[in-house]
C-alpha positions as CSV (number, residue, x, y, z in Angstrom):
1,X,-106.8,-35.2,77.9
2,X,-108.4,-35.1,74.7
3,X,-105.2,-34.1,72.9
4,X,-103.5,-37.3,73.8
5,X,-105.1,-40.0,71.8
6,X,-104.4,-42.8,74.1
7,X,-105.5,-41.0,77.1
8,X,-108.6,-40.0,75.4
9,X,-109.5,-43.6,74.2
10,X,-108.7,-45.0,77.9
11,X,-111.1,-42.3,79.3
12,X,-113.7,-43.5,76.8
13,X,-113.2,-47.1,78.0
14,X,-113.5,-46.1,81.6
15,X,-116.8,-44.1,81.3
16,X,-118.4,-46.7,79.1
17,X,-118.5,-44.7,75.9
18,X,-118.3,-46.9,72.7
19,X,-115.2,-46.3,70.7
20,X,-113.9,-47.9,67.5
21,X,-110.9,-50.4,67.4
22,X,-107.8,-48.6,67.4
23,X,-104.0,-49.0,68.4
24,X,-101.3,-46.4,69.1
25,X,-98.4,-46.2,66.7
26,X,-94.9,-44.5,66.8
27,X,-93.3,-45.8,63.8
28,X,-94.8,-46.5,60.2
29,X,-94.2,-50.3,60.7
30,X,-96.2,-50.2,63.9
31,X,-98.9,-48.2,62.0
32,X,-98.7,-50.9,59.2
33,X,-99.4,-53.8,61.7
34,X,-102.1,-51.8,63.6
35,X,-103.9,-51.3,60.3
36,X,-103.6,-55.1,59.7
37,X,-105.3,-56.0,63.0
38,X,-107.8,-53.4,62.8
39,X,-108.8,-53.7,59.0
40,X,-108.9,-51.3,56.4
41,X,-110.0,-48.5,55.8
42,X,-108.5,-46.6,58.8
43,X,-108.0,-43.1,59.9
44,X,-104.7,-41.8,61.2
45,X,-105.1,-39.4,64.0
46,X,-101.6,-37.6,65.1
47,X,-101.5,-36.6,68.8
48,X,-101.3,-33.0,69.8
49,X,-102.0,-31.4,66.4
50,X,-104.6,-28.8,65.9
51,X,-107.8,-29.5,64.0
52,X,-106.5,-32.9,62.8
53,X,-103.6,-31.7,60.9
54,X,-101.4,-34.4,59.4
55,X,-104.2,-37.2,59.7
56,X,-106.0,-38.9,56.9
57,X,-107.8,-42.0,55.8
58,X,-106.0,-44.9,54.3
59,X,-107.6,-47.7,52.2
60,X,-104.4,-49.8,51.8
61,X,-100.8,-50.1,52.9
62,X,-99.5,-47.7,50.3
63,X,-101.9,-44.8,51.4
64,X,-101.1,-45.7,55.2
65,X,-97.3,-45.4,54.7
66,X,-97.8,-42.0,53.0
67,X,-100.0,-40.5,55.5
68,X,-98.2,-42.1,58.7
69,X,-94.9,-40.6,57.6
70,X,-96.4,-37.1,57.6
71,X,-98.5,-37.8,60.8
72,X,-95.5,-38.9,62.7
73,X,-93.4,-35.8,61.4
74,X,-96.2,-33.4,62.6
75,X,-97.0,-35.0,66.0
76,X,-94.5,-33.6,68.5
77,X,-94.6,-36.7,70.5
78,X,-94.5,-38.9,67.4
79,X,-97.6,-40.8,68.3
80,X,-100.5,-41.8,65.9
81,X,-103.9,-43.3,66.6
82,X,-104.7,-45.9,63.9
83,X,-108.5,-46.1,64.1
84,X,-111.1,-48.1,62.3
85,X,-113.1,-45.8,59.8
């Protein structure tokens, strides 16, 4: 469950654990919209990758687009959690 970012977020909410604002994205454009909703800086966390491979911090849209492209490619389910940093 911890490898699926959406399931993990939902679990934390159910058990009352505080979590940062986040959204799931499956495309670069969804990632851009998520970051606009959340506010920069954000951290990108690709689903089902070991040790955070492919993730990173973005301070603006240009950085997000670069990291998001790689994160989506490395996630076997093409899913990335965009989270407030």
